[in-house]
C-alpha positions as CSV (number, residue, x, y, z in Angstrom):
1,M,-2.4,24.4,9.3
2,G,-4.6,22.0,7.2
3,S,-8.0,23.2,5.8
4,G,-9.6,20.5,8.3
5,W,-8.4,22.0,11.4
6,C,-9.3,25.6,10.2
7,G,-12.7,24.2,9.8
8,A,-12.7,23.2,13.3
9,E,-11.8,26.3,14.6
10,L,-14.5,28.1,12.7
11,L,-17.0,25.5,13.8
12,A,-15.8,26.0,17.6
13,A,-16.2,29.7,17.2
14,G,-19.3,29.8,15.5
15,L,-21.1,27.4,17.9
16,G,-19.9,28.6,21.1
17,S,-21.7,26.9,23.8
18,G,-24.1,25.3,21.5
19,A,-21.4,22.9,20.0
20,L,-22.2,20.2,22.4
21,L,-26.1,20.3,21.3
22,F,-25.0,20.2,17.5
23,L,-22.6,17.4,17.8
24,L,-25.0,15.3,19.8
25,L,-27.7,15.8,17.0
26,F,-25.3,15.4,14.5
27,L,-24.0,11.9,16.0
28,L,-27.7,10.7,16.7
29,L,-28.6,11.8,12.9
30,L,-25.3,9.5,11.9
31,L,-26.6,6.6,14.0
32,L,-29.8,6.9,12.3
33,L,-28.5,6.8,9.1
34,L,-26.2,4.0,9.8
35,L,-29.4,1.9,11.0
36,V,-31.6,2.9,8.1
37,V,-29.2,3.0,5.0
38,L,-26.2,0.7,5.7
39,P,-27.0,-3.0,4.7
40,G,-26.5,-5.5,7.6
41,C,-26.0,-2.9,10.2
42,C,-27.8,-5.1,12.7
43,R,-25.9,-8.0,12.3
44,P,-22.8,-8.6,14.5
45,L,-19.5,-6.9,13.7
46,E,-16.9,-9.3,12.3
47,L,-13.4,-8.0,12.0
48,R,-10.3,-10.0,11.6
49,R,-6.9,-8.8,10.9
50,G,-4.1,-11.0,9.8
51,R,-0.7,-11.1,11.0
52,G,1.0,-8.0,10.0
53,E,-2.1,-6.1,8.8
54,V,-1.9,-4.0,12.2
55,G,1.2,-2.4,14.1
56,S,3.8,-2.9,11.4
57,L,6.2,-0.2,10.3
58,P,5.0,1.2,7.4
59,A,6.5,-0.6,4.2
60,A,8.0,2.8,2.6
61,A,10.1,3.3,5.7
62,P,13.3,1.4,6.0
63,R,13.1,-1.3,8.4
64,L,14.8,-0.7,11.3
65,P,16.9,-3.6,13.0
66,R,15.3,-5.1,16.0
67,R,17.1,-5.5,19.0
68,P,17.8,-9.2,19.6
69,R,15.1,-11.2,21.9
70,R,17.7,-13.3,23.8
71,P,16.8,-16.5,25.3
72,G,16.4,-15.5,29.3
73,A,15.6,-11.7,28.6
74,R,11.9,-12.4,28.9
75,P,9.7,-14.8,31.0
76,P,8.6,-18.0,29.9
77,P,6.6,-17.9,27.0
78,Y,3.5,-19.8,28.4
79,P,2.2,-18.8,31.7
80,N,-0.2,-21.5,33.5
81,G,-3.9,-21.1,33.1
82,W,-7.1,-21.2,31.0
83,Y,-6.8,-20.2,27.2
84,R,-9.4,-19.8,24.6
85,V,-9.2,-22.1,21.6
86,L,-12.3,-21.6,19.6
87,D,-15.5,-20.5,19.7
88,S,-18.2,-23.4,20.8
89,A,-20.1,-22.6,17.8
90,Q,-16.9,-23.6,15.5
91,L,-17.0,-27.2,16.8
92,P,-20.6,-28.8,16.1
93,P,-21.2,-32.4,17.1
94,G,-19.2,-35.2,15.0
95,T,-16.4,-32.7,13.9
96,V,-12.6,-32.6,14.3
97,R,-10.6,-29.5,14.3
98,S,-6.9,-28.7,14.3
99,L,-5.3,-26.5,16.6
100,S,-1.8,-25.1,16.8
101,L,-1.2,-23.2,20.2
102,L,1.0,-23.2,23.1
103,G,3.8,-24.5,20.9
104,E,1.6,-27.7,20.7
105,Q,-0.2,-29.7,17.9
106,L,-3.7,-30.7,19.2
107,A,-7.0,-31.9,18.1
108,A,-10.5,-30.7,19.2
109,F,-13.5,-33.0,18.5
110,R,-17.0,-33.2,19.7
111,T,-19.1,-36.1,20.5
112,Q,-22.5,-36.8,18.8
113,D,-23.9,-35.9,22.4
114,G,-22.1,-32.7,22.4
115,Q,-19.1,-33.3,24.7
116,A,-15.9,-31.4,23.6
117,H,-12.3,-33.0,24.0
118,V,-8.9,-31.8,23.4
119,V,-6.0,-34.5,22.8
120,D,-2.7,-34.3,21.4
121,A,-2.8,-34.4,17.6
122,Y,-0.4,-37.0,16.9
123,C,-1.5,-40.7,17.1
124,P,1.3,-42.5,19.4
125,H,1.4,-45.5,16.9
126,L,3.0,-44.2,13.9
127,G,2.6,-40.3,14.4
128,A,-0.5,-39.7,11.8
129,N,-2.4,-36.3,12.7
130,L,-5.6,-37.0,14.2
131,A,-7.1,-33.7,12.8
132,A,-6.0,-34.4,9.3
133,G,-8.7,-36.8,8.1
134,G,-9.7,-38.5,11.9
135,R,-13.2,-38.9,12.6
136,V,-15.4,-39.0,15.7
137,V,-16.8,-42.6,16.5
138,G,-18.8,-42.5,19.5
139,D,-16.9,-40.8,22.4
140,C,-13.6,-41.7,20.5
141,I,-11.4,-39.9,17.9
142,E,-10.4,-42.3,15.2
143,C,-6.7,-42.1,13.7
144,P,-7.1,-41.6,9.6
145,F,-4.1,-43.9,9.3
146,H,-4.8,-47.3,10.9
147,G,-8.2,-46.7,12.7
148,W,-6.7,-46.7,16.3
149,Q,-9.7,-45.1,18.4
150,F,-8.7,-42.9,21.3
151,R,-11.4,-41.9,24.2
152,G,-11.7,-38.2,24.5
153,E,-12.4,-38.3,28.4
154,D,-8.8,-39.9,29.3
155,G,-7.0,-40.7,25.8
156,K,-6.8,-44.4,26.3
157,C,-6.9,-46.4,23.1
158,T,-10.1,-48.6,23.1
159,S,-9.9,-50.4,19.7
160,I,-7.4,-51.4,17.1
161,P,-9.0,-53.0,14.3
162,Y,-6.2,-55.5,13.3
163,A,-5.0,-56.4,16.7
164,E,-6.5,-59.1,19.1
165,K,-5.7,-57.0,22.4
166,V,-5.4,-53.3,22.8
167,P,-1.9,-52.5,25.2
168,D,-3.0,-50.8,28.4
169,F,-0.4,-48.3,28.0
170,A,-1.7,-47.4,24.4
171,K,-3.2,-43.7,24.9
172,V,-2.9,-40.3,23.7
173,R,-2.4,-37.1,26.2
174,T,-5.7,-35.4,27.0
175,W,-6.3,-31.9,28.0
176,P,-8.7,-30.3,30.6
177,C,-11.0,-28.3,28.8
178,C,-14.4,-26.4,29.6
179,E,-17.0,-24.5,27.8
180,V,-18.0,-21.2,29.2
181,N,-19.6,-18.2,27.6
182,G,-19.7,-19.8,24.1
183,M,-16.2,-20.5,24.2
184,L,-14.2,-23.7,24.4
185,L,-11.2,-23.2,26.6
186,L,-8.2,-25.3,27.5
187,W,-6.1,-25.6,30.8
188,Y,-2.3,-25.5,30.5
189,H,0.1,-26.1,33.2
190,C,3.8,-27.0,32.6
191,D,4.1,-29.3,35.4
192,G,1.0,-31.3,34.4
193,T,-1.2,-29.8,37.3
194,G,-5.0,-29.9,37.1
195,P,-7.0,-26.6,37.1
196,T,-6.6,-24.5,40.0
197,W,-9.6,-22.4,39.5
198,A,-12.8,-22.2,37.2
199,V,-13.8,-20.0,34.3
200,P,-16.4,-17.7,35.8
201,E,-19.6,-17.7,33.8
202,Q,-21.1,-14.1,32.8
203,P,-24.5,-14.7,34.1
204,Q,-26.2,-12.0,31.5
205,I,-24.9,-14.1,28.9
206,A,-26.0,-17.6,30.4
207,A,-29.4,-16.2,30.7
208,K,-29.5,-14.4,27.2
209,E,-30.2,-11.0,28.7
210,W,-26.9,-9.6,26.9
211,V,-26.6,-10.7,23.1
212,F,-23.6,-11.5,20.9
213,R,-23.0,-8.0,18.9
214,G,-19.8,-8.9,17.4
215,Q,-15.9,-9.5,17.6
216,T,-12.7,-8.7,16.6
217,E,-9.5,-10.7,16.1
218,H,-5.8,-9.7,16.1
219,F,-2.2,-11.2,15.9
220,V,0.4,-9.6,18.2
221,D,3.9,-10.2,17.8
222,A,5.0,-9.9,21.6
223,H,5.4,-11.7,24.7
224,I,2.0,-12.5,26.3
225,Q,2.9,-10.7,29.6
226,E,2.9,-7.3,27.5
227,I,-0.7,-7.2,26.9
228,P,-1.9,-7.3,30.3
229,E,0.7,-5.4,31.9
230,N,-0.9,-2.3,29.9
231,A,-3.7,-2.4,32.7
232,A,-1.2,-1.2,35.3
233,D,0.4,1.3,32.9
234,T,-1.9,3.9,33.7
235,A,0.5,6.6,32.4
236,H,0.3,5.7,28.6
237,L,-3.3,6.0,28.7
238,A,-3.3,9.9,28.4
239,F,-0.4,10.0,25.8
240,L,-1.5,7.1,23.5
241,H,-5.1,6.8,23.9
242,G,-5.8,10.4,24.8
243,P,-6.2,11.6,21.2
244,S,-9.6,11.0,19.3
245,F,-10.4,7.7,18.1
246,L,-11.5,9.5,15.2
247,S,-8.0,9.9,14.4
248,G,-7.5,6.2,13.8
249,S,-4.8,3.6,14.7
250,D,-2.0,4.9,12.8
251,L,0.6,6.6,15.3
252,R,2.0,8.7,12.5
253,Y,-1.6,10.5,12.6
254,T,-3.3,10.0,15.8
255,K,-2.0,13.5,17.0
256,S,-3.2,15.2,13.8
257,K,-4.7,18.8,14.5
258,V,-7.7,17.7,12.3
259,W,-8.9,15.8,15.2
260,D,-7.4,17.9,17.8
261,F,-11.0,19.6,18.9
262,M,-11.7,16.1,20.5
263,K,-10.0,14.2,23.2
264,H,-10.1,11.1,25.5
265,V,-9.9,11.7,29.4
266,W,-9.0,8.4,31.3
267,K,-8.8,8.1,35.2
268,A,-7.6,4.5,35.9
269,E,-6.7,2.1,38.9
270,W,-5.5,-1.3,38.9
271,Q,-5.2,-3.4,42.1
272,P,-5.0,-7.3,42.4
273,E,-7.6,-9.1,44.2
274,P,-7.2,-10.8,47.6
275,E,-7.3,-14.8,48.1
276,P,-9.1,-16.9,47.2
277,N,-9.0,-14.8,44.1
278,Q,-5.3,-14.2,44.2
279,H,-5.5,-15.2,40.4
280,C,-7.6,-12.1,39.1
281,S,-6.9,-8.7,39.1
282,R,-9.0,-5.6,38.5
283,M,-8.7,-2.2,36.9
284,L,-11.4,0.7,37.5
285,L,-11.7,3.2,34.4
286,Q,-13.6,6.0,34.0
287,H,-13.7,7.5,30.6
288,T,-14.7,11.1,29.6
289,A,-14.6,13.0,26.5
290,T,-14.0,16.6,25.6
291,V,-15.0,18.6,22.7
292,F,-13.6,22.0,22.2
293,G,-12.5,21.7,25.5
294,K,-15.7,20.9,27.0
295,R,-16.9,17.8,28.4
296,F,-19.3,15.6,26.1
297,P,-21.5,13.7,28.4
298,L,-22.8,11.3,26.0
299,L,-19.2,9.6,25.8
300,D,-18.9,9.1,29.6
301,L,-18.5,5.5,30.3
302,S,-17.6,3.5,33.4
303,V,-15.6,0.1,32.8
304,S,-14.6,-2.5,35.1
305,A,-11.9,-4.9,33.9
306,R,-11.4,-8.0,35.5
307,Q,-8.3,-10.0,34.5
308,V,-8.7,-13.7,35.4
309,G,-5.4,-15.6,35.0
310,P,-3.3,-14.6,32.2
311,G,-5.6,-15.2,29.1
312,L,-9.2,-13.8,30.0
313,V,-10.6,-10.2,30.7
314,F,-14.0,-9.4,31.6
315,L,-14.6,-5.7,30.4
316,I,-18.1,-4.4,32.1
317,F,-19.2,-1.4,30.3
318,E,-21.7,0.7,32.1
319,H,-23.5,4.0,30.3
320,A,-26.1,6.4,32.0
321,F,-28.6,5.6,29.3
322,L,-26.9,3.4,26.7
323,G,-27.1,0.4,28.9
324,H,-24.8,-2.5,30.1
325,G,-22.6,-5.1,28.2
326,V,-19.2,-6.9,28.4
327,I,-16.4,-7.4,26.2
328,L,-14.8,-10.5,26.6
329,Q,-11.0,-10.4,26.0
330,T,-8.8,-13.7,25.2
331,V,-5.2,-13.7,24.7
332,T,-3.9,-17.3,23.5
333,P,0.0,-17.8,23.0
334,L,0.3,-19.3,19.6
335,E,4.4,-19.1,19.7
336,P,6.6,-17.8,22.2
337,L,6.4,-14.1,20.5
338,L,2.7,-14.5,18.8
339,Q,-0.5,-14.0,20.5
340,N,-4.2,-14.5,19.1
341,V,-6.4,-11.9,20.9
342,V,-10.1,-12.0,20.5
343,H,-12.5,-9.5,21.6
344,K,-16.2,-10.5,21.8
345,I,-18.8,-8.0,22.9
346,Y,-22.3,-9.1,24.5
347,Y,-24.8,-6.4,25.1
348,Q,-28.1,-5.5,26.5
349,K,-30.6,-7.0,23.7
350,N,-33.0,-3.9,24.0
351,V,-30.2,-1.4,23.0
352,P,-30.1,-1.0,19.2
353,A,-27.0,-3.0,17.9
354,I,-25.4,-0.2,16.6
355,V,-24.5,0.8,20.0
356,P,-22.3,-2.1,21.1
357,K,-21.0,-2.1,17.7
358,F,-19.6,1.2,17.9
359,I,-18.1,0.7,21.4
360,L,-16.4,-2.3,20.0
361,R,-15.1,-0.5,17.1
362,A,-13.9,2.2,19.0
363,E,-12.4,0.0,21.4
364,C,-10.6,-1.8,18.4
365,V,-9.0,1.5,17.0
366,Q,-7.4,1.9,20.6
367,F,-6.4,-1.6,20.8
368,E,-4.5,-1.3,17.4
369,R,-2.6,1.5,18.8
370,D,-1.3,-0.8,21.5
371,I,-0.4,-3.5,19.0
372,T,2.0,-1.0,17.1
373,I,3.7,-0.6,20.4
374,W,3.9,-4.3,21.0
375,N,4.9,-5.6,17.8
376,N,8.2,-3.3,17.9
377,K,9.2,-3.2,21.4
378,Q,11.5,-5.4,23.8
379,Y,10.6,-6.9,26.8
380,L,12.6,-5.4,29.7
381,L,13.2,-7.4,32.8
382,K,14.7,-4.4,34.6
383,P,13.1,-1.3,33.3
384,L,13.7,2.3,34.2
385,L,11.1,3.1,36.0
386,V,9.8,6.4,38.0
387,R,7.6,6.3,41.4
388,E,4.5,7.0,39.2
389,D,5.2,3.8,37.3
390,A,5.0,1.7,40.8
391,S,1.8,-0.5,39.7
392,I,3.8,-2.0,36.7
393,Q,6.4,-3.6,39.1
394,K,3.1,-4.6,41.3
395,H,1.7,-6.2,38.5
396,R,4.7,-8.0,37.4
397,R,5.0,-9.4,40.8
398,W,1.0,-10.6,40.6
399,F,1.7,-12.3,37.1
400,A,4.7,-14.1,38.1
401,Q,2.2,-16.6,40.2
402,F,1.5,-18.0,36.6
403,Y,5.0,-19.2,36.3
404,S,6.5,-22.3,37.8
405,E,9.9,-23.5,38.1
406,K,9.4,-25.9,35.3
407,S,7.9,-23.2,33.1
408,T,9.9,-23.7,29.6
409,R,12.2,-20.6,28.6
410,P,13.2,-20.3,24.8
411,S,16.5,-22.0,24.3
412,A,19.2,-21.3,21.6
413,P,19.0,-23.4,18.6
414,K,21.3,-26.6,18.7
415,E,23.9,-27.2,16.4
416,G,24.8,-30.1,14.5
417,L,22.4,-33.1,13.7
418,D,21.6,-34.7,17.0
419,W,18.9,-36.9,15.8
């Protein structure tokens, strides 16, 4: 056994029933030290992981051949629904942003009066990218190539500097969008159907009772359905997320005996919501932690995770004396097997910032354990399940509502030069 594990055994034996009190005092002193000593500890947590930084096989190990991801062996890559494209603060008035998501190149812009719009990036005239040098003129975006101007509301071309008349059919495709909870979201539907539900507003954020305390960003190399399906896979909680978050996210070390004195205990239940909210589902999660086999009440936590469509989750946290808050999880498909996942935490403003930052950091560790699984697994249309996995099939039936008959599926590359 390692020296760290021996030390943990001695600590448990020496403290006995006083172990919980000792650890409680230690954690409180540690929090105080972080608040007083560390610079910027009251600023929002900002953590961004680039693609491949988390969840990849170790470089020193021989790379195992991945089983081919065959066309037709997984659901369509882009379910119908609302997706986050960026934070509202990232699009000031008069600015244009280039977007690459859902297999599309798009341009987002905000008029001087504050209205945000999303349109196809390529000008229908000669194909210039409106986001590469384009500018906002009134309620339009102007093409940097020839100065054609397209209205954000309906995409219609309103001006061609050198033409006497603007053709009625001259327009660029627009995308339905909305701004809720400090984010700009876009509606995607493979049939071109308009929004069938609205993005719910978190009232405590709108009223500024809960304030922004940080965010994390990750890239996941997997199909989008893999991520929300975890909510119904309650069996993985004990095995993957039972080991202490102190052991980190590298699955080679999460079961190290050094940190075996602390464990997470989860009780979860997933259910779809009835009409008119059939596009929503809810997971109720109870978290407790044990230290040397005894419950540690300071880490008791109740979480209500509400999934809204394929790409939005509201995780409401309730703690006996550390207050309430929410983590907004957004999953946006960039490519068929590449997801951009952002977690933003808002918490009671009268609670020290270190508390929500600690929650977000611990959640980040647990989420990165999932990323290692997702990045290296294959989606199975017909998995081998046991009776206790019944919620997984139930979740797949619920999630199927976000696909249509015309939902695009990955196609095999064409041979030859057919252009």
